[in-house]
C-alpha positions as CSV (number, residue, x, y, z in Angstrom):
1,M,46.9,-7.1,-20.0
2,F,45.9,-11.0,-21.3
3,G,44.6,-12.0,-18.1
4,F,42.5,-9.4,-17.8
5,T,41.1,-10.7,-21.5
6,N,41.2,-14.2,-20.0
7,N,38.5,-13.3,-17.0
8,L,36.5,-12.0,-19.7
9,N,36.3,-14.9,-21.8
10,A,35.6,-16.9,-18.9
11,Q,33.2,-14.6,-17.8
12,E,31.3,-15.0,-21.4
13,T,31.4,-18.8,-20.9
14,K,29.8,-18.7,-17.7
15,N,27.0,-16.5,-18.9
16,M,26.6,-18.5,-22.1
17,K,25.8,-21.7,-19.5
18,D,23.7,-19.7,-17.6
19,M,21.6,-19.6,-21.1
20,K,18.8,-21.6,-21.8
21,E,17.2,-22.8,-25.1
22,I,13.7,-23.5,-26.5
23,Y,12.4,-24.2,-30.5
24,F,9.6,-22.2,-31.6
25,A,7.5,-23.6,-35.3
26,G,5.2,-20.6,-35.7
27,G,4.8,-20.9,-39.4
28,C,7.1,-19.0,-41.6
29,F,10.5,-19.0,-40.0
30,W,11.2,-15.8,-40.8
31,G,8.5,-13.8,-39.3
32,T,9.1,-15.8,-35.9
33,E,12.5,-15.3,-35.8
34,H,12.2,-11.4,-36.2
35,F,9.4,-11.5,-33.5
36,M,11.3,-13.5,-30.9
37,K,14.6,-11.4,-31.4
38,Q,12.7,-8.4,-29.9
39,I,12.4,-9.7,-26.9
40,N,14.2,-8.2,-23.6
41,G,16.3,-11.3,-22.5
42,V,16.7,-13.1,-25.7
43,I,20.5,-13.3,-26.5
44,T,20.5,-15.0,-30.1
45,T,18.1,-16.4,-33.0
46,Q,18.7,-18.9,-35.2
47,V,16.3,-20.1,-38.0
48,G,16.4,-24.1,-39.1
49,Y,14.6,-27.5,-39.3
50,A,13.4,-29.5,-36.4
51,N,11.9,-32.6,-35.5
52,G,12.5,-34.4,-39.4
53,N,13.8,-37.6,-41.1
54,I,16.4,-37.4,-42.9
55,P,20.1,-35.4,-42.2
56,N,21.0,-32.0,-43.3
57,P,18.0,-31.3,-45.1
58,T,17.6,-28.4,-47.6
59,Y,15.4,-25.8,-47.8
60,Q,14.3,-27.3,-51.1
61,Q,13.6,-30.6,-49.5
62,V,11.7,-29.5,-46.7
63,C,9.5,-28.0,-48.9
64,M,8.9,-30.8,-50.3
65,D,6.6,-31.5,-47.7
66,D,7.9,-35.1,-46.3
67,T,10.6,-34.4,-44.7
68,G,9.0,-34.3,-41.0
69,F,10.6,-30.8,-40.3
70,A,9.4,-28.2,-39.6
71,E,10.7,-24.4,-40.2
72,T,12.0,-23.5,-36.4
73,V,13.5,-20.9,-34.3
74,K,16.2,-21.3,-32.2
75,V,15.7,-19.3,-28.8
76,T,18.6,-18.6,-26.8
77,Y,17.2,-16.5,-23.6
78,D,19.0,-15.5,-20.4
79,P,16.1,-16.7,-17.7
80,Q,17.5,-14.1,-15.3
81,Q,15.8,-11.5,-17.7
82,V,12.5,-13.6,-19.2
83,D,11.0,-16.7,-18.5
84,L,9.9,-19.2,-20.1
85,T,6.4,-18.2,-19.5
86,L,6.8,-14.8,-20.9
87,L,8.0,-16.5,-23.8
88,L,5.5,-19.0,-24.7
89,E,3.1,-16.5,-24.0
90,L,4.0,-13.6,-26.7
91,Y,5.1,-16.8,-29.4
92,F,0.7,-17.2,-28.7
93,K,0.0,-13.7,-30.0
94,T,2.2,-14.2,-33.2
95,I,-0.3,-18.3,-34.2
96,D,-3.7,-19.7,-34.9
97,P,-3.1,-21.9,-32.5
98,T,-5.8,-24.0,-34.0
99,S,-4.9,-24.2,-37.1
100,M,-3.4,-27.4,-38.7
101,N,-0.5,-27.1,-41.0
102,R,-1.0,-23.9,-42.0
103,Q,-0.4,-20.2,-40.6
104,G,-0.9,-17.4,-42.9
105,G,-0.3,-18.1,-46.7
106,D,1.7,-21.0,-46.0
107,Q,0.6,-24.1,-46.1
108,G,2.5,-27.6,-45.3
109,T,3.1,-29.5,-42.4
110,Q,6.7,-27.5,-42.4
111,Y,4.9,-24.6,-41.3
112,R,2.6,-26.3,-38.4
113,T,3.0,-24.5,-35.0
114,G,5.2,-26.6,-32.2
115,I,7.3,-25.7,-28.9
116,Y,10.0,-28.3,-29.0
117,Y,12.3,-28.5,-25.5
118,K,15.6,-29.5,-24.7
119,D,15.3,-29.2,-20.6
120,E,12.5,-32.1,-19.3
121,S,11.6,-29.2,-16.6
122,D,9.9,-26.9,-18.9
123,L,7.6,-29.6,-20.2
124,I,5.4,-28.9,-17.5
125,I,5.6,-24.8,-18.1
126,I,4.8,-25.5,-21.8
127,Q,2.0,-27.7,-20.9
128,T,-0.1,-25.2,-18.5
129,A,0.7,-22.6,-20.3
130,V,-1.2,-24.2,-23.5
131,E,-4.0,-25.3,-21.1
132,S,-4.6,-22.0,-20.2
133,L,-4.6,-20.8,-24.0
134,A,-7.1,-23.3,-24.7
135,K,-9.3,-21.5,-22.3
136,K,-9.7,-18.8,-24.3
137,Y,-10.6,-21.0,-27.6
138,S,-13.7,-23.6,-28.6
139,K,-11.6,-25.0,-31.1
140,S,-8.9,-27.4,-30.2
141,I,-5.4,-26.6,-29.8
142,V,-2.9,-28.1,-32.4
143,I,0.7,-27.0,-31.2
144,E,3.0,-29.4,-31.7
145,I,4.5,-30.0,-27.7
146,K,7.5,-32.6,-27.9
147,P,11.5,-32.9,-27.1
148,L,13.5,-31.4,-29.5
149,E,14.7,-34.4,-31.5
150,N,17.1,-32.8,-34.1
151,F,17.5,-29.2,-35.4
152,Y,19.7,-27.8,-38.8
153,P,20.6,-24.5,-39.4
154,A,18.8,-23.1,-42.1
155,E,21.0,-21.9,-45.3
156,D,22.8,-18.1,-44.4
157,Y,20.1,-16.3,-46.9
158,H,17.6,-17.5,-44.3
159,Q,19.1,-16.1,-41.0
160,D,18.0,-12.6,-40.1
161,Y,15.6,-12.6,-43.3
162,L,13.9,-9.7,-42.4
163,D,16.9,-7.2,-41.3
164,K,18.3,-7.9,-44.6
165,N,15.0,-7.5,-46.5
166,P,13.0,-5.1,-44.2
167,G,10.0,-5.6,-46.8
168,G,10.1,-9.1,-47.2
169,Y,7.4,-11.1,-46.5
170,C,6.1,-12.0,-43.1
171,H,2.6,-13.7,-41.8
172,I,3.3,-12.0,-38.5
173,N,1.1,-8.5,-37.6
174,P,4.2,-5.7,-37.5
175,E,2.2,-4.4,-35.1
176,L,3.6,-7.3,-33.0
177,F,7.2,-6.5,-33.4
178,E,6.9,-2.9,-31.3
179,F,4.9,-5.3,-28.7
180,A,7.8,-7.7,-28.3
181,R,10.0,-4.8,-27.5
182,T,8.1,-3.2,-24.9
183,A,6.7,-6.3,-23.3
184,N,9.1,-7.2,-20.3
185,A,11.4,-3.5,-20.8
186,S,12.8,-3.2,-18.0
187,T,12.4,0.2,-15.4
188,A,14.8,1.0,-12.9
189,Y,12.5,1.3,-9.8
190,K,14.5,2.9,-6.7
191,K,13.6,2.9,-2.9
192,P,13.2,6.7,-1.8
193,D,15.2,8.1,1.1
194,D,12.7,8.2,3.9
195,T,12.3,11.9,4.2
196,T,10.4,11.2,1.1
197,L,8.6,8.2,2.2
198,R,7.5,9.7,5.5
199,K,5.7,12.4,3.0
200,K,4.5,10.0,0.3
201,L,3.0,7.4,2.7
202,T,0.3,7.4,5.1
203,D,0.8,6.5,8.8
204,E,-0.7,2.9,8.3
205,Q,1.4,2.4,5.0
206,Y,5.1,3.7,6.6
207,A,4.1,1.5,9.5
208,V,3.1,-1.7,7.4
209,T,6.3,-1.1,4.9
210,Q,8.8,0.3,6.9
211,E,8.1,-1.3,10.6
212,N,6.5,-4.3,10.1
213,A,3.1,-3.9,11.3
214,T,0.2,-5.6,10.3
215,E,-3.4,-3.8,9.4
216,L,-6.5,-4.9,10.3
217,P,-8.1,-7.8,8.4
218,F,-11.4,-7.1,6.6
219,H,-10.7,-3.5,7.2
220,N,-8.3,-3.1,4.5
221,E,-8.5,-1.4,1.2
222,Y,-7.8,-4.0,-1.4
223,W,-9.2,-7.6,0.6
224,D,-12.3,-7.6,-1.4
225,E,-11.2,-5.9,-4.8
226,F,-10.9,-8.4,-7.5
227,R,-11.5,-6.0,-10.5
228,E,-8.4,-7.0,-13.5
229,G,-5.3,-4.4,-13.1
230,I,-2.3,-5.0,-11.5
231,Y,-0.5,-4.6,-8.0
232,V,2.4,-2.4,-7.1
233,D,4.7,-1.4,-4.1
234,I,3.5,1.4,-2.4
235,T,7.2,2.7,-2.1
236,T,8.7,2.0,-5.5
237,G,5.9,1.6,-8.1
238,E,7.2,-1.8,-8.8
239,P,4.4,-4.2,-10.2
240,L,4.4,-6.9,-7.5
241,F,0.8,-9.2,-8.1
242,V,-1.5,-9.3,-10.4
243,S,-5.0,-9.9,-10.4
244,T,-5.3,-12.9,-12.5
245,D,-3.6,-14.6,-9.6
246,K,-5.9,-13.2,-6.7
247,F,-8.0,-15.2,-4.9
248,E,-10.5,-15.2,-2.3
249,S,-9.2,-17.0,0.5
250,G,-11.8,-15.4,3.7
251,C,-8.8,-14.5,5.5
252,G,-9.1,-10.7,5.1
253,W,-6.1,-9.7,3.5
254,P,-5.6,-9.8,-0.2
255,S,-4.3,-13.2,-0.5
256,F,-2.2,-14.2,-4.0
257,S,-0.9,-17.4,-5.4
258,K,2.4,-16.0,-6.3
259,P,4.1,-12.7,-7.5
260,I,4.7,-12.2,-11.1
261,K,8.3,-13.0,-10.9
262,E,10.1,-14.9,-7.6
263,E,12.9,-12.4,-8.1
264,L,10.8,-9.3,-7.0
265,I,10.3,-10.2,-3.4
266,K,12.2,-11.8,-0.9
267,G,11.6,-14.4,2.2
268,N,12.8,-13.3,6.0
269,L,12.2,-16.0,8.9
270,D,9.5,-14.1,11.3
271,T,9.1,-15.7,14.7
272,S,7.7,-12.9,16.0
273,H,4.2,-13.0,18.3
274,G,5.4,-16.4,19.2
275,M,5.1,-17.9,15.4
276,T,7.3,-19.3,13.0
277,R,6.8,-17.2,10.0
278,M,8.0,-16.8,6.4
279,E,7.7,-12.7,5.8
280,V,7.8,-11.3,2.3
281,R,9.5,-8.2,1.6
282,S,9.7,-6.4,-2.0
283,K,13.7,-6.8,-3.3
284,T,14.2,-3.3,-4.4
285,G,12.1,-1.1,-2.1
286,D,12.7,-3.8,0.6
287,A,9.2,-2.9,1.9
288,H,7.3,-5.2,4.8
289,L,4.3,-6.9,2.2
290,G,2.8,-9.6,4.4
291,H,3.6,-13.5,4.7
292,V,3.6,-16.9,2.9
293,F,1.4,-19.4,4.0
294,T,1.5,-23.4,2.3
295,D,-2.2,-23.3,2.3
296,G,-3.3,-21.9,-0.7
297,P,-5.5,-23.4,-3.5
298,T,-3.3,-26.9,-5.0
299,E,-4.6,-26.0,-8.3
300,K,-3.0,-22.7,-8.6
301,G,0.7,-23.9,-6.7
302,G,-0.7,-24.3,-2.9
303,L,0.8,-20.8,-1.7
304,R,-0.9,-17.9,-0.5
305,Y,0.7,-14.5,-0.7
306,C,-0.9,-12.8,2.5
307,I,-0.2,-9.5,2.0
308,N,-1.3,-6.2,3.4
309,S,-3.2,-3.6,1.4
310,A,-1.3,-0.8,2.4
311,S,2.0,-2.2,1.2
312,L,0.6,-2.4,-2.3
313,R,-1.6,0.5,-4.8
314,F,-4.1,-0.8,-6.9
315,I,-3.7,0.1,-10.6
316,P,-6.9,-0.9,-12.6
317,K,-6.5,-2.4,-16.3
318,E,-8.1,0.5,-18.0
319,K,-5.4,3.1,-16.3
320,M,-2.2,0.8,-16.3
321,K,-1.9,2.6,-20.1
322,E,-2.2,6.0,-18.3
323,E,0.1,5.3,-15.8
324,G,3.1,3.7,-17.5
325,Y,2.3,0.2,-17.0
326,S,1.1,-0.7,-20.7
327,D,4.2,-2.9,-20.8
328,Y,2.1,-5.4,-18.3
329,L,-1.0,-5.6,-19.6
330,Y,0.0,-8.7,-21.5
331,L,0.0,-10.5,-17.9
332,L,-4.0,-10.0,-17.8
333,D,-4.6,-11.9,-21.0
334,K,-4.2,-14.8,-18.8
């Protein structure tokens, strides 16, 4: 009995070591904290004061607007369930990134917007996301991006404030809380049995996905498809690629700079036909998709996922909600 308990504790410790932290300042921390805790994969949230110039500040001191602190939310998350890119995209929806020291009705340096990181490798992800955001605005983006220098938890009555006070003040549109809850809601995708696949797929789709065949270039459904939408695994329906990552490569097949998430696909060394290539397959459906090459656009990361149209089904943006993919509409806001 005790050994079993110890194993559980060890597993919990290991699991927490696998978690990551990021710190968001987005105006009044009551709303930002409540928003972040709705996201699938966010393990804990804590409101506090970040990057100021005195030790152990109180709320009253921070409100004097001379301590340098920002009202900030510490977000501990599981990177296997939600990545930093998505957290940033969701955070951006809660703020006016061009407003200096003001969000909603709150004004002062403590209400500035900021992203504070502890892991140096997060910086490039943050910078890339902010640069992409900047393209949507004519005004300058004023989000502060800095390493976390210090963070002091706020008083107990500030923690989980909107849970304790559902009618309390919040500068964030309440509809965004529901959006956060569904932004990356998990859906169970499963590979059908072979009999079902043979009935569901065309002969070419079956040959490509199950027998590693390759369709003809320039004579396939999506090589020149550039409408907004997502591309899902033809065998399972799981979203794999998004139109914002698609580009014209001249090869005659759909080309993408990356999948929606790396964990959705797997790679196998392919030495067939006298060549050495990296095959890519869907992880859930184990469907042959195509190959990945290193001759893609450098500004998009340098990779080219060359994918058979027959392994995909395209769902245009206007039909995503109707077909049950509304949770993925945020991907088209890039």
